[in-house]
N, C-alpha and C positions, 0 to 999 in steps of 0.2 A: 483436597481443595480448600477446606475451611481453614487450614493452617496458613494458606497463602493470603486469605482475605482478613487482614488485621487493620487496626487504625493507621498503622504506618503505611500499609499498602494503599490506603485511600486518602492519604494526606493532602493531595492536590485538590480534593473536593472541598477543603475548607475555604477555598476562594469562590465567591459567589458567581463570578463570570464563568469560571470553569464548570461549576455545577450546572448552570443553565446550558452551556455548550454540550456537556456530557449527556444530559437528558435528550436534547434535541437531536444530537448525532446518533444516539442509540436507535431512536425511532426511524430516522432517515436512512441509516445504514441497513436496517432490516429490509427496507424497501429496495435499496440498491442491490443487495444480494438476491432478493427475489427476482429482480430484473436480469441479473447476470445468468442465473440458472435458466430462467424462462427464455431468454434470448438464445442461449446455446441450444436449447431443445427446439425452439422454433426453427432455427436454421437447419438443424439436423432433420426435423420433420419435413421441411419443405424441400430439402435437397438430398439428404442421406449421404452427404459428402464430408469427409474429414478435411479435405482441402478448403472447402468454403468455411468450415468452422475456424480454421487457422487464419483465413483471409479476413473474416469479419473481425476477429480479434486484432489483426494487424491494422485494419482500418480504424478501429476504435482507440488504439493506443499509440500508433506511430506519430500522430500530431503532438503527443507529449514530448517525444524525442526532439521534434523540430522546433516547437514553440516554447518549451519550458524556459530556455534562457530569457526570452522576453517576459515570461511570467515571473521569473525571479527578479527582473528589473522592476516590474510593476510592484511586486511585493516589498521591495526595498524603498520605493519612491512614493507609494500611495498608501492611503489608509487601508490597512489589511482587512478590517471588518467590512468596509464598503465593497472591497474587491470580492470577498466571500459572499456577501449578499447578492451581488450581481451574478456570480457564477452559479450559485445555488438556484437562483430564479431561472436562469437559462436551462439548467439541468432539469428542473421541474417541467418546463415547457416541452423539452425534448421527450421526456418520459411520457407525458400525457399524449403527445402526438403519436408516439409509437403505440400506446395503448388504444387510442381511438382507431387508428388504422387497422390494428389487429382485431379488435372487437367487431368492426364493421366488415371484416373479411376482405379488405382492400389491400392488405399488406403484401409487399413483394420483396424479394431478396435484395434488390438494388436499393429499396427504401431503407432497409435495415442497415445496409452499408453506409448510406448517407447520414442517417441519424447517429450511427456509431462514430463516424468521423467527426461530426459536429460536437458530440459529447467529449471526444478526445481533445478537441480544440478548447472546450470549456475547462477541462481538467488541467490543461497546460498552465492555466492561470490560477485555478482553484488550489491545486496541491501545494505549490510553494508558499502561497499566501496562508493557507490553513496550517501548514507545518510551522511556519515562522510565527504565526499568531499565538501559538501555545505559550511562548515566552511572555507575551504581553498579558495573558490572562493570569499567570501564576508567578511570574518572576523566575529568575535563574535558580533560586534555591530549591524550587519544587518542579523544575522543568523535566528532570529525569523521570519523576513519578508521573507527570502529566503525559509525557510521551508514551510511557508504558500503559497508562490507563486509556489513552486514546486508542492504542493498539488493542487493548482488551475489549473495548466496545465494538471495534471493527470486527474482531473475531467472535465476539458474543453474537453479533448480528449475523455472522457467517454460519452460526449454528442454527439460529431461528429462521432466518430468511430462506435458505435453501429448503428447509423442511416444509415451510409454508408453501413455497413455490412448487415443490414436488406434489403436494396435495392438490393445489389449485390447478396446476397444469394437467394432472391426471383426470380431474373431475370437470373443470369448466374452461380450460384452455389458458394460453399464455397471456392473453390480453388483459385480464384482471390483475395479473402480477405487475404489468407495466403501469396500469392505471393506479394501483395501490402505491407503487413507488413514487409516482408523481404527487399524490396526495401527501405522502410522508414528508416531503420537503417543507410543508407548512410548519412542522415542529422546529426544524433547525432555523428557519427564517424568523419565526417568532422569538426564539431564544436569542439570536443575534441582535434583533431590534431591542430586546429587553435589557441588554448589557449596559453597564455604566462604565465608561472608559474616559480617560482624559482626552481632551481635544487633540487631534492628530496634527503634528507639525512636520512637514516634509523636510528631510535633511538638506541643508544647503549644498549645492554642487554646481559647478560650471562645466562638468563633463557631459559629453553627448551620451545618448542612450547606448550607442555602439561601444564606446569606451568603457562605460559602466558595466555592460555585459561582459566584455572582454576581461575586465579587471577580475570578475568572479572566476572565470576560467583560469586565469593566471594564478590566482590564489590556490585553487584546487590543485593545479599542476605542480606548483612548487612546494606544496605541503604534503610530504610523503605519507603520513598516517591517514590523512583524509583521502588522498588519492588511492591508497591501498584498499581502504574499506569500501570506497565506491566501486573499485574494480571488482571486489569480491561480490558486492551486491549485483553488479552487472552480469557476472558469470552465472549466478544463481537465477537471475531473472531470465537470461537467455536460454540456459540449458535445463533448468529445473522447473520453473513455474509454468511452462507450457503444458504440464500435465493437466492443468485446468481445461485447456482447449480440447483435449482428447477424452475427458471424463464421460461425455455422452456415449462414446464408442465403447469404453470399458463397461459402463453401466448396462448398455443394451446388448452388445454382441458377445462380450466375454463373461460378464457376471450374470447376464439375463435378469437384471433387476428393474428395467424400465425407468420411466420418469420419476416415480416415487422413490425408487432405489437411488437414482442420481441425487435427489435432494438429501436423502439420508447419508450417503457417502460424503457429500460435500459438508454436511453438518458435522460428521465425525472428524473430518480434517479441521474444521473450525473449532471443535472442542479441544483438540490438541493445541491449536494456536492460542486459544483462550487461556489454557493452563500455562503455556509459555509466557504469555503477556502478564499474567498475574504474578508469576515467578519474578519477572523483571520488575514489576511494580513494587514487590516486597523488598527490593534492594534499596539501600540508603546511600550507596556510594558507587563510584565508577570502577573500583578495583576488580580486575579479572574480566571486564567486559570485552576486551580485545580477544582474549582466549575463547570466550563464549562465542563470539562472532565467527571465528575460524572453525572451531570444533562443531558448532551448530551446522555448518554447511557439510562437513564430513558425515555427520549422522544422517542428515537429510538425504545425501547421495545413497547411502546404504539402504535406507528405508524405501527410496524411490526404486532402486533396483529390485527390491523384494516385491513391491507393488507391481512392477512391470512383468514379473515372472509368475505372479500368483493367478490362479484360476478359481480360488476359493474366496467367497465373500468375506468370511471372518478374518482371513489373513490379509486381504486387501484393505479391510476396514482398520485393522491394527496398524498396517503400514501407513495408511493415511493419517492416523492419529499421530504417529511419530513424525511424519513429514510436516504436519501442521505445527507440532511443538517445536521441532528443531528449526524449521524455516522461520518461525516467529522469533526464536532466540537469535538467529543470525541477523535477520532484518532489524529487529528491535534494538539489539546491541549496537549495530552499525549506525542506525538512526540516532540513537542517544549520544554516542560518541561524537559523531559528525556535528550534530547541533550544539553540543557542549563545547567542542573545540573551536567552532566558528565564531568570530566576533559578531556582535549584534548587527553592525552595519553591513556585514557580508552574508548574514544568515539566509535571507531570501534567495540570493543568487546561488549560495552553496546548496540549498535545498532544491533549487531548480535542477542542479546537476544530479542530485540524488534522485529526483523524479525521472530524469532521463535514464539513469541506470536501472531504476526499479520498474517504471512503467513504459519507458521509451524503448529500451532494448528488448523487453519482453515480447512485443508483437513480431519482431523479426524471428525470434525463436519459435513463437507460436505458429507463424505462417510456414516456416520450414518444417516444423513438427507435423503440421497438417498435410503438407506435400509428401513428407517422408512416410507418414502413416498409410497413405494410399498406395505407396510403392512397396514398403517392407513390413507394414503392419504396425499397429499402435504399440504393442508390447516391446518390439525391438527398438522402436523410436525412443521410447522412454528409457530403455536400458542404456542406449547411447548417451542420452542426456545425463543419466546418473553417473556414467563413467567420466564424462567431461567435468562434472561437479567434483567428483572424487579426486581427479588429477589436480584440479585447481586448488582444492582444499589442502592437498598434500604439499603443494608448492608454498602455500601461505603458512602452513604449519612449520615448514623448514625455515621460513623467514620470520617466525613469530617473535623471537627475542628482539630483533631490530624494530619490528612494528610496535611492540609494547613499549620499548624505550622511547621511540619517537612520540608515541601517544602521551606518555607521562610528561615528557618535556613540553609538549604543546599545551597540555592542560595546566601545568604549573605556570607557564608564561601567561596564559589567559587569566588565571586567578590573580597573578601579580598585577596585571593591567587593570583588572576590576578593582582591586584594593587601592591602587593609586588613583583611579577615577573617583572612587568613593571618598578618599581623603581630600581630594581637591574640592569636591562638592560640599563637604562638611566643614572645611577650614574657614576661619573668619576672613572677611574681605579686608 
């Protein structure tokens, strides 16, 4: 681990705005992961139903699939910092509401559904703006490192947050996890307000919102490397990531570890993801990232199949570590390549499609996984998802030479466009 954390690994932190963002996000994301684990356990405690676990996940993420294109339009037309401040404030209010309802004993399953859906609507605008905002904080030269470090704090929080949630849920209940998440948003809001950024100037355009949104989809559809990477992300999100939804069942019924065990298992997966994020952050170039994205999915599929068949906690924990590591490599490499290949004026809209594939497709898989687990059992459900991921990764491995060639050509074209733009800006009038 120490070999991965070098000055080169942390180079994006030399930018003041990113340092502020990094610290605030770390605190806030710990609270977010506390809420994720506590909400899953709350629904499981109230209903005992794997179907409802999948449906709550669906309600919380399907708005991302529907509304992300509008979020991408907003991210490309409005001041991204202001958008993030608004979305983070709304997320704080929703978390505190869930906490108060739970602590007072008034919480009902339908209320969790409503609050989850509202949070999904907020995330539809938050995710594209936050992803595109990274480039504003560090510039293109350090964007690769900033993306990886952003992933590292997400997964570092995934270690700490579930562990804290497991302890709190077991001892004093889920409500304090939700309340703690609400309070944690103060850190990221304070950081955003403390940043020093140039005055935002909206790009001139005479196009309608609908035409602007459509333009983003056309770009993704006609750009084969971007399209291929986003499809890969979508398959992993649909068939692989629903293991999150079924974790309470594995922790309780199969591994007999309870709520505290759920937190530990989620934390182990987060540890693997953190190692993967730091490995990505240690890179200084893009060479080989396409191969990482494809092979990362194949390794994830094998580890997921192992987890689905395991009845031993040590083997399940080991598989979760590998799943966290390889899933992070796949998602992080795809995210980095897509953001780097996309022109600045398209980045918000392209990242909205990424959001659709990452968080929007996932709830469909999560809901189907919950329904299937009630019929055929959680282990066989995850094994089926692992086989889908393995087949998809094999298809992409077969097409890897063409995918890599297209990626190189697109990156070279973007570098040439940036060089020409810089020359025009520095040439005398």
